[in-house]
Biopython code that builds the backbone (N, CA, C, O; Angstrom):
import numpy as np
from Bio.PDB.StructureBuilder import StructureBuilder

atoms = [
    (1, "UNK", "N", (8.432, -11.229, 2.139)),
    (1, "UNK", "CA", (7.743, -10.559, 1.069)),
    (1, "UNK", "C", (8.725, -10.823, -0.004)),
    (1, "UNK", "O", (9.904, -10.894, 0.344)),
    (2, "UNK", "N", (8.419, -10.986, -1.302)),
    (2, "UNK", "CA", (9.398, -11.402, -2.277)),
    (2, "UNK", "C", (9.560, -10.475, -3.067)),
    (2, "UNK", "O", (8.714, -9.581, -3.051)),
    (3, "UNK", "N", (10.624, -10.388, -3.952)),
    (3, "UNK", "CA", (11.640, -9.472, -4.519)),
    (3, "UNK", "C", (10.701, -8.667, -5.534)),
    (3, "UNK", "O", (10.943, -7.520, -5.911)),
    (4, "UNK", "N", (9.559, -9.456, -5.936)),
    (4, "UNK", "CA", (8.550, -8.902, -7.390)),
    (4, "UNK", "C", (7.702, -7.896, -6.425)),
    (4, "UNK", "O", (7.520, -6.695, -6.623)),
    (5, "UNK", "N", (7.323, -8.524, -5.548)),
    (5, "UNK", "CA", (6.188, -7.578, -4.652)),
    (5, "UNK", "C", (6.646, -6.235, -4.327)),
    (5, "UNK", "O", (5.848, -5.313, -4.157)),
    (6, "UNK", "N", (8.159, -6.068, -4.219)),
    (6, "UNK", "CA", (8.643, -5.170, -3.297)),
    (6, "UNK", "C", (8.675, -4.159, -4.658)),
    (6, "UNK", "O", (8.361, -2.978, -4.515)),
    (7, "UNK", "N", (8.975, -4.557, -5.663)),
    (7, "UNK", "CA", (9.493, -4.072, -7.026)),
    (7, "UNK", "C", (8.144, -3.582, -7.497)),
    (7, "UNK", "O", (8.085, -2.472, -8.025)),
    (8, "UNK", "N", (7.237, -4.191, -7.375)),
    (8, "UNK", "CA", (5.806, -3.787, -7.685)),
    (8, "UNK", "C", (5.434, -2.380, -6.844)),
    (8, "UNK", "O", (4.909, -1.428, -7.422)),
    (9, "UNK", "N", (5.764, -2.357, -5.421)),
    (9, "UNK", "CA", (5.473, -1.560, -4.432)),
    (9, "UNK", "C", (6.154, -0.467, -5.013)),
    (9, "UNK", "O", (5.569, 0.493, -5.514)),
    (10, "UNK", "N", (7.642, -0.624, -4.943)),
    (10, "UNK", "CA", (8.393, 0.396, -5.536)),
    (10, "UNK", "C", (7.799, 1.657, -6.519)),
    (10, "UNK", "O", (7.833, 2.871, -6.318)),
    (11, "UNK", "N", (7.211, 0.841, -7.722)),
    (11, "UNK", "CA", (6.966, 1.475, -8.632)),
    (11, "UNK", "C", (5.312, 1.891, -8.333)),
    (11, "UNK", "O", (4.876, 2.793, -9.050)),
    (12, "UNK", "N", (4.493, 1.371, -7.456)),
    (12, "UNK", "CA", (3.365, 2.152, -7.335)),
    (12, "UNK", "C", (3.640, 3.303, -6.771)),
    (12, "UNK", "O", (3.269, 4.393, -7.205)),
    (13, "UNK", "N", (4.545, 3.049, -5.415)),
    (13, "UNK", "CA", (4.699, 4.093, -4.541)),
    (13, "UNK", "C", (5.263, 5.419, -5.351)),
    (13, "UNK", "O", (4.887, 6.398, -4.706)),
    (14, "UNK", "N", (6.078, 5.872, -6.605)),
    (14, "UNK", "CA", (6.543, 6.478, -7.469)),
    (14, "UNK", "C", (5.216, 7.149, -8.117)),
    (14, "UNK", "O", (4.733, 8.233, -7.790)),
    (15, "UNK", "N", (4.708, 6.205, -9.172)),
    (15, "UNK", "CA", (3.533, 6.742, -9.827)),
    (15, "UNK", "C", (2.001, 6.341, -9.298)),
    (15, "UNK", "O", (1.059, 7.013, -9.717)),
    (16, "UNK", "N", (1.814, 5.477, -8.574)),
    (16, "UNK", "CA", (0.294, 4.758, -8.200)),
    (16, "UNK", "C", (0.230, 5.374, -6.900)),
    (16, "UNK", "O", (0.474, 4.369, -6.231)),
    (17, "UNK", "N", (0.093, 6.210, -6.134)),
    (17, "UNK", "CA", (-0.298, 6.550, -5.128)),
    (17, "UNK", "C", (-0.996, 7.797, -4.603)),
    (17, "UNK", "O", (-0.258, 8.638, -4.089)),
    (18, "UNK", "N", (-2.076, 8.007, -4.643)),
    (18, "UNK", "CA", (-2.816, 9.032, -4.467)),
    (18, "UNK", "C", (-3.581, 9.391, -2.838)),
    (18, "UNK", "O", (-4.567, 8.710, -2.558)),
    (19, "UNK", "N", (-3.103, 10.459, -1.804)),
    (19, "UNK", "CA", (-3.269, 10.511, -0.702)),
    (19, "UNK", "C", (-4.879, 11.145, -0.566)),
    (19, "UNK", "O", (-5.019, 12.322, -0.899)),
    (20, "UNK", "N", (-5.844, 10.537, -0.180)),
    (20, "UNK", "CA", (-7.286, 10.993, -0.040)),
    (20, "UNK", "C", (-7.226, 11.734, 1.479)),
    (20, "UNK", "O", (-7.152, 12.955, 1.616)),
    (21, "UNK", "N", (-7.260, 11.001, 2.323)),
    (21, "UNK", "CA", (-7.122, 11.872, 3.574)),
    (21, "UNK", "C", (-6.295, 11.089, 4.365)),
    (21, "UNK", "O", (-5.733, 10.051, 4.016)),
    (22, "UNK", "N", (-6.233, 11.788, 5.752)),
    (22, "UNK", "CA", (-5.434, 10.856, 6.737)),
    (22, "UNK", "C", (-5.705, 9.401, 6.431)),
    (22, "UNK", "O", (-6.782, 8.940, 6.051)),
    (23, "UNK", "N", (-4.595, 8.749, 6.646)),
    (23, "UNK", "CA", (-4.622, 7.364, 6.584)),
    (23, "UNK", "C", (-5.422, 6.828, 5.420)),
    (23, "UNK", "O", (-5.975, 5.754, 5.655)),
    (24, "UNK", "N", (-5.618, 7.367, 4.145)),
    (24, "UNK", "CA", (-6.586, 6.729, 3.518)),
    (24, "UNK", "C", (-5.483, 7.001, 2.456)),
    (24, "UNK", "O", (-4.706, 7.942, 2.614)),
    (25, "UNK", "N", (-5.396, 6.003, 1.143)),
    (25, "UNK", "CA", (-4.837, 6.233, 0.373)),
    (25, "UNK", "C", (-5.376, 5.603, -0.842)),
    (25, "UNK", "O", (-5.903, 4.513, -0.623)),
    (26, "UNK", "N", (-5.388, 6.135, -2.486)),
    (26, "UNK", "CA", (-5.734, 5.410, -3.400)),
    (26, "UNK", "C", (-4.397, 4.528, -4.291)),
    (26, "UNK", "O", (-3.262, 4.929, -4.547)),
    (27, "UNK", "N", (-4.848, 3.621, -4.516)),
    (27, "UNK", "CA", (-3.242, 2.799, -5.045)),
    (27, "UNK", "C", (-4.014, 2.228, -6.337)),
    (27, "UNK", "O", (-5.127, 1.714, -6.221)),
    (28, "UNK", "N", (-3.303, 2.359, -7.677)),
    (28, "UNK", "CA", (-3.284, 1.739, -8.567)),
    (28, "UNK", "C", (-3.096, 0.360, -8.835)),
    (28, "UNK", "O", (-2.062, -0.194, -8.463)),
    (29, "UNK", "N", (-3.980, -0.248, -9.437)),
    (29, "UNK", "CA", (-3.719, -1.598, -9.336)),
    (29, "UNK", "C", (-1.956, -1.977, -10.618)),
    (29, "UNK", "O", (-1.456, -1.389, -11.577)),
    (30, "UNK", "N", (-1.711, -2.927, -10.027)),
    (30, "UNK", "CA", (-0.050, -3.269, -10.957)),
    (30, "UNK", "C", (-0.285, -3.770, -11.764)),
    (30, "UNK", "O", (0.719, -3.696, -12.474)),
    (31, "UNK", "N", (-1.259, -4.512, -12.423)),
    (31, "UNK", "CA", (-1.612, -5.401, -13.406)),
    (31, "UNK", "C", (-2.777, -5.003, -14.481)),
    (31, "UNK", "O", (-2.807, -5.271, -15.682)),
    (32, "UNK", "N", (-3.868, -4.175, -13.578)),
    (32, "UNK", "CA", (-4.922, -3.520, -14.805)),
    (32, "UNK", "C", (-5.355, -1.827, -14.456)),
    (32, "UNK", "O", (-6.201, -1.492, -13.627)),
    (33, "UNK", "N", (-4.619, -0.981, -15.236)),
    (33, "UNK", "CA", (-4.786, 0.087, -15.359)),
    (33, "UNK", "C", (-5.785, 0.923, -14.819)),
    (33, "UNK", "O", (-5.812, 1.871, -14.033)),
    (34, "UNK", "N", (-6.893, 0.046, -15.725)),
    (34, "UNK", "CA", (-7.983, 0.589, -14.891)),
    (34, "UNK", "C", (-8.559, 0.418, -13.569)),
    (34, "UNK", "O", (-9.583, 0.961, -13.153)),
    (35, "UNK", "N", (-7.702, -0.495, -12.870)),
    (35, "UNK", "CA", (-8.454, -0.492, -11.346)),
    (35, "UNK", "C", (-7.573, 0.220, -10.099)),
    (35, "UNK", "O", (-6.368, 0.399, -10.272)),
    (36, "UNK", "N", (-8.047, 0.515, -9.171)),
    (36, "UNK", "CA", (-7.197, 1.015, -8.190)),
    (36, "UNK", "C", (-7.957, 0.630, -6.995)),
    (36, "UNK", "O", (-9.171, 0.556, -7.188)),
    (37, "UNK", "N", (-7.550, 0.370, -5.819)),
    (37, "UNK", "CA", (-7.673, 0.180, -4.312)),
    (37, "UNK", "C", (-7.629, 1.322, -3.501)),
    (37, "UNK", "O", (-6.951, 2.317, -3.759)),
    (38, "UNK", "N", (-8.490, 1.155, -2.333)),
    (38, "UNK", "CA", (-8.425, 2.007, -0.984)),
    (38, "UNK", "C", (-7.325, 1.350, -0.125)),
    (38, "UNK", "O", (-7.460, 0.132, -0.004)),
    (39, "UNK", "N", (-6.346, 1.861, 0.449)),
    (39, "UNK", "CA", (-5.934, 1.318, 1.346)),
    (39, "UNK", "C", (-5.131, 2.387, 2.609)),
    (39, "UNK", "O", (-4.663, 3.524, 2.559)),
    (40, "UNK", "N", (-5.253, 1.455, 3.600)),
    (40, "UNK", "CA", (-4.861, 2.176, 4.755)),
    (40, "UNK", "C", (-3.545, 1.659, 5.517)),
    (40, "UNK", "O", (-3.105, 0.557, 5.191)),
    (41, "UNK", "N", (-3.093, 2.176, 6.211)),
    (41, "UNK", "CA", (-1.890, 1.366, 7.005)),
    (41, "UNK", "C", (-2.047, -0.025, 7.522)),
    (41, "UNK", "O", (-1.121, -0.477, 8.195)),
    (42, "UNK", "N", (-2.977, -0.677, 7.321)),
    (42, "UNK", "CA", (-3.212, -1.850, 7.655)),
    (42, "UNK", "C", (-4.463, -2.636, 6.866)),
    (42, "UNK", "O", (-5.083, -3.584, 7.348)),
    (43, "UNK", "N", (-4.661, -2.138, 5.770)),
    (43, "UNK", "CA", (-5.753, -3.167, 4.889)),
    (43, "UNK", "C", (-5.993, -2.347, 3.532)),
    (43, "UNK", "O", (-6.037, -1.143, 3.277)),
    (44, "UNK", "N", (-6.121, -3.465, 2.807)),
    (44, "UNK", "CA", (-6.273, -3.018, 1.265)),
    (44, "UNK", "C", (-7.282, -4.195, 1.097)),
    (44, "UNK", "O", (-7.393, -5.317, 1.592)),
    (45, "UNK", "N", (-8.273, -3.123, -0.217)),
    (45, "UNK", "CA", (-9.238, -4.247, -0.600)),
    (45, "UNK", "C", (-9.025, -5.064, -1.989)),
    (45, "UNK", "O", (-9.817, -5.514, -2.817)),
    (46, "UNK", "N", (-7.581, -5.058, -1.880)),
    (46, "UNK", "CA", (-7.299, -6.033, -3.157)),
    (46, "UNK", "C", (-7.399, -7.438, -2.890)),
    (46, "UNK", "O", (-7.054, -7.904, -1.804)),
    (47, "UNK", "N", (-7.958, -8.298, -4.043)),
    (47, "UNK", "CA", (-7.968, -9.898, -3.665)),
    (47, "UNK", "C", (-6.667, -10.591, -3.093)),
    (47, "UNK", "O", (-6.688, -11.721, -2.605)),
    (48, "UNK", "N", (-5.610, -9.861, -3.189)),
    (48, "UNK", "CA", (-4.554, -10.661, -2.295)),
    (48, "UNK", "C", (-4.798, -10.578, -1.277)),
    (48, "UNK", "O", (-5.105, -11.619, -0.696)),
    (49, "UNK", "N", (-4.791, -9.596, -0.699)),
    (49, "UNK", "CA", (-5.012, -9.088, 0.897)),
    (49, "UNK", "C", (-6.235, -9.827, 1.252)),
    (49, "UNK", "O", (-5.972, -10.443, 2.285)),
    (50, "UNK", "N", (-7.139, -10.000, 0.979)),
    (50, "UNK", "CA", (-8.725, -10.497, 1.180)),
    (50, "UNK", "C", (-7.814, -12.107, 1.378)),
    (50, "UNK", "O", (-7.295, -12.385, 2.459)),
    (51, "UNK", "N", (-7.742, -12.973, 0.265)),
    (51, "UNK", "CA", (-7.502, -14.093, 0.289)),
    (51, "UNK", "C", (-5.850, -14.500, 1.398)),
    (51, "UNK", "O", (-5.510, -15.641, 1.711)),
    (52, "UNK", "N", (-5.203, -13.383, 1.731)),
    (52, "UNK", "CA", (-3.808, -13.777, 2.502)),
    (52, "UNK", "C", (-4.250, -14.520, 3.715)),
    (52, "UNK", "O", (-3.313, -15.230, 4.083)),
    (53, "UNK", "N", (-5.430, -14.670, 4.595)),
    (53, "UNK", "CA", (-5.672, -15.158, 5.686)),
    (53, "UNK", "C", (-6.613, -16.258, 5.388)),
    (53, "UNK", "O", (-7.028, -16.816, 6.403)),
    (54, "UNK", "N", (-7.097, -16.759, 4.174)),
    (54, "UNK", "CA", (-7.399, -18.039, 3.649)),
    (54, "UNK", "C", (-6.047, -19.124, 3.600)),
    (54, "UNK", "O", (-5.981, -20.280, 4.018)),
    (55, "UNK", "N", (-5.143, -18.392, 3.010)),
    (55, "UNK", "CA", (-4.114, -19.313, 2.628)),
    (55, "UNK", "C", (-3.161, -19.400, 4.174)),
    (55, "UNK", "O", (-2.808, -20.477, 4.656)),
    (56, "UNK", "N", (-2.921, -18.347, 4.661)),
    (56, "UNK", "CA", (-1.918, -18.367, 5.964)),
    (56, "UNK", "C", (-2.378, -18.585, 7.396)),
    (56, "UNK", "O", (-1.524, -18.636, 8.281)),
    (57, "UNK", "N", (-4.034, -18.755, 7.767)),
    (57, "UNK", "CA", (-4.707, -18.533, 8.514)),
    (57, "UNK", "C", (-4.029, -19.338, 9.414)),
    (57, "UNK", "O", (-3.575, -20.428, 9.067)),
    (58, "UNK", "N", (-3.884, -18.771, 10.882)),
    (58, "UNK", "CA", (-3.203, -19.201, 12.263)),
    (58, "UNK", "C", (-1.882, -19.915, 12.179)),
    (58, "UNK", "O", (-1.489, -20.975, 12.665)),
    (59, "UNK", "N", (-1.267, -18.928, 11.344)),
    (59, "UNK", "CA", (0.289, -19.106, 11.211)),
    (59, "UNK", "C", (1.039, -17.748, 11.969)),
    (59, "UNK", "O", (2.261, -17.629, 12.067)),
    (60, "UNK", "N", (-0.045, -16.676, 12.522)),
    (60, "UNK", "CA", (0.435, -15.594, 13.092)),
    (60, "UNK", "C", (1.719, -14.584, 12.161)),
    (60, "UNK", "O", (2.799, -14.051, 12.414)),
    (61, "UNK", "N", (0.726, -14.759, 10.893)),
    (61, "UNK", "CA", (1.248, -13.803, 9.839)),
    (61, "UNK", "C", (0.366, -12.857, 9.971)),
    (61, "UNK", "O", (-0.647, -13.034, 10.648)),
    (62, "UNK", "N", (0.680, -11.475, 9.208)),
    (62, "UNK", "CA", (0.006, -10.234, 9.189)),
    (62, "UNK", "C", (0.061, -10.052, 7.780)),
    (62, "UNK", "O", (1.140, -9.919, 7.202)),
    (63, "UNK", "N", (-1.226, -10.036, 7.087)),
    (63, "UNK", "CA", (-1.459, -9.892, 5.725)),
    (63, "UNK", "C", (-0.469, -8.590, 5.181)),
    (63, "UNK", "O", (-0.061, -7.667, 5.887)),
    (64, "UNK", "N", (-0.256, -8.757, 3.992)),
    (64, "UNK", "CA", (0.513, -7.676, 3.302)),
    (64, "UNK", "C", (0.204, -8.015, 1.827)),
    (64, "UNK", "O", (-0.126, -9.141, 1.456)),
    (65, "UNK", "N", (0.353, -6.845, 0.945)),
    (65, "UNK", "CA", (0.161, -6.994, -0.350)),
    (65, "UNK", "C", (1.204, -5.789, -0.575)),
    (65, "UNK", "O", (1.779, -5.143, 0.301)),
    (66, "UNK", "N", (1.328, -5.610, -2.378)),
    (66, "UNK", "CA", (2.448, -4.689, -2.608)),
    (66, "UNK", "C", (1.538, -3.038, -2.617)),
    (66, "UNK", "O", (2.214, -2.012, -2.544)),
    (67, "UNK", "N", (0.359, -2.973, -2.691)),
    (67, "UNK", "CA", (-0.385, -1.863, -2.166)),
    (67, "UNK", "C", (-0.206, -1.144, -0.915)),
    (67, "UNK", "O", (-0.149, 0.085, -0.938)),
    (68, "UNK", "N", (-0.086, -1.968, 0.471)),
    (68, "UNK", "CA", (0.137, -1.430, 1.665)),
    (68, "UNK", "C", (1.797, -1.112, 1.651)),
    (68, "UNK", "O", (2.224, -0.050, 2.103)),
    (69, "UNK", "N", (2.698, -2.162, 1.077)),
    (69, "UNK", "CA", (4.198, -1.637, 1.078)),
    (69, "UNK", "C", (4.628, -0.184, 0.201)),
    (69, "UNK", "O", (5.559, 0.522, 0.587)),
    (70, "UNK", "N", (3.844, 0.130, -0.973)),
    (70, "UNK", "CA", (4.041, 0.850, -1.515)),
    (70, "UNK", "C", (3.526, 2.362, -0.615)),
    (70, "UNK", "O", (4.074, 3.464, -0.600)),
    (71, "UNK", "N", (2.164, 1.849, 0.146)),
    (71, "UNK", "CA", (1.992, 3.383, 0.879)),
    (71, "UNK", "C", (2.682, 3.568, 1.853)),
    (71, "UNK", "O", (2.734, 4.683, 2.371)),
    (72, "UNK", "N", (3.522, 2.287, 2.432)),
    (72, "UNK", "CA", (5.153, 2.686, 3.359)),
    (72, "UNK", "C", (6.273, 3.072, 2.767)),
    (72, "UNK", "O", (7.274, 3.393, 3.407)),
    (73, "UNK", "N", (6.202, 3.075, 1.483)),
    (73, "UNK", "CA", (7.385, 3.741, 1.067)),
    (73, "UNK", "C", (7.006, 4.850, 0.443)),
    (73, "UNK", "O", (7.801, 5.708, 0.058)),
    (74, "UNK", "N", (5.666, 4.908, 0.291)),
    (74, "UNK", "CA", (5.520, 6.308, -0.321)),
    (74, "UNK", "C", (5.393, 7.486, 1.074)),
    (74, "UNK", "O", (5.810, 8.634, 0.919)),
    (75, "UNK", "N", (4.844, 7.086, 2.260)),
    (75, "UNK", "CA", (5.181, 7.710, 3.307)),
    (75, "UNK", "C", (6.684, 8.229, 3.619)),
    (75, "UNK", "O", (6.881, 9.401, 3.942)),
    (76, "UNK", "N", (7.647, 7.357, 3.511)),
    (76, "UNK", "CA", (9.095, 7.279, 3.757)),
    (76, "UNK", "C", (9.596, 8.379, 2.705)),
    (76, "UNK", "O", (10.293, 9.375, 2.895)),
    (77, "UNK", "N", (8.969, 7.837, 1.440)),
    (77, "UNK", "CA", (9.879, 8.729, 0.419)),
    (77, "UNK", "C", (9.612, 9.733, -0.201)),
    (77, "UNK", "O", (10.498, 10.464, -0.643)),
    (78, "UNK", "N", (8.062, 10.021, -0.393)),
    (78, "UNK", "CA", (7.467, 11.105, -1.149)),
    (78, "UNK", "C", (6.623, 11.850, -0.546)),
    (78, "UNK", "O", (6.327, 12.884, -1.146)),
    (79, "UNK", "N", (6.079, 11.644, 0.566)),
    (79, "UNK", "CA", (5.104, 12.713, 1.527)),
    (79, "UNK", "C", (5.815, 13.331, 2.028)),
    (79, "UNK", "O", (6.778, 12.857, 2.632)),
    (80, "UNK", "N", (5.508, 14.897, 1.917)),
    (80, "UNK", "CA", (5.920, 15.982, 2.483)),
    (80, "UNK", "C", (5.786, 15.692, 4.373)),
    (80, "UNK", "O", (4.696, 15.284, 4.774)),
    (81, "UNK", "N", (6.575, 15.855, 5.097)),
    (81, "UNK", "CA", (6.315, 15.814, 6.656)),
    (81, "UNK", "C", (5.580, 17.171, 6.889)),
    (81, "UNK", "O", (5.763, 18.274, 6.375)),
    (82, "UNK", "N", (4.526, 16.659, 8.003)),
    (82, "UNK", "CA", (4.291, 18.516, 8.214)),
    (82, "UNK", "C", (4.793, 18.981, 8.846)),
    (82, "UNK", "O", (5.562, 18.449, 9.647)),
    (83, "UNK", "N", (4.550, 20.258, 8.745)),
    (83, "UNK", "CA", (5.608, 21.435, 9.036)),
    (83, "UNK", "C", (5.503, 21.885, 10.681)),
    (83, "UNK", "O", (4.487, 22.547, 10.896)),
    (84, "UNK", "N", (6.018, 21.744, 11.405)),
    (84, "UNK", "CA", (5.659, 22.391, 12.933)),
    (84, "UNK", "C", (5.210, 23.855, 13.171)),
    (84, "UNK", "O", (5.804, 24.874, 12.819)),
    (85, "UNK", "N", (4.046, 23.749, 13.838)),
    (85, "UNK", "CA", (3.401, 24.848, 13.808)),
    (85, "UNK", "C", (3.609, 25.879, 14.444)),
    (85, "UNK", "O", (3.599, 25.806, 15.672)),
    (86, "UNK", "N", (3.801, 26.847, 13.943)),
    (86, "UNK", "CA", (4.389, 28.389, 14.498)),
    (86, "UNK", "C", (5.880, 28.525, 13.854)),
    (86, "UNK", "O", (6.508, 29.539, 14.159)),
    (87, "UNK", "N", (6.396, 27.722, 13.121)),
    (87, "UNK", "CA", (7.676, 27.841, 12.195)),
    (87, "UNK", "C", (7.479, 28.334, 10.875)),
    (87, "UNK", "O", (8.436, 28.449, 10.109)),
]
sb = StructureBuilder()
sb.init_structure("model")
sb.init_model(0)
sb.init_chain("A")
sb.init_seg("    ")
for serial, (resi, resn, name, xyz) in enumerate(atoms, 1):
    if name == "N":
        sb.init_residue(resn, " ", resi, " ")
    sb.init_atom(name, np.array(xyz, "f"), 0.0, 1.0, " ", f" {name:<3s}", serial, name[0])
structure = sb.get_structure()
């Protein structure tokens, strides 16, 4: 993943991620403030994710995009851990 993609993902994680439900997030577009995408831990509905396999098929790579990386960062950095029951 490029340094630019990681930079975008960090910015999105800070200000562009909303948790909708377990493993479903809405992530703002980094290029168009009027757009956002629904993202799970494995998929994103952005064009870059959809087109990934067109360009990399058969190479054993797993699709990724700044939105997927943003929710990974969001989960590690900003999401509150679930508290243990009974405490």
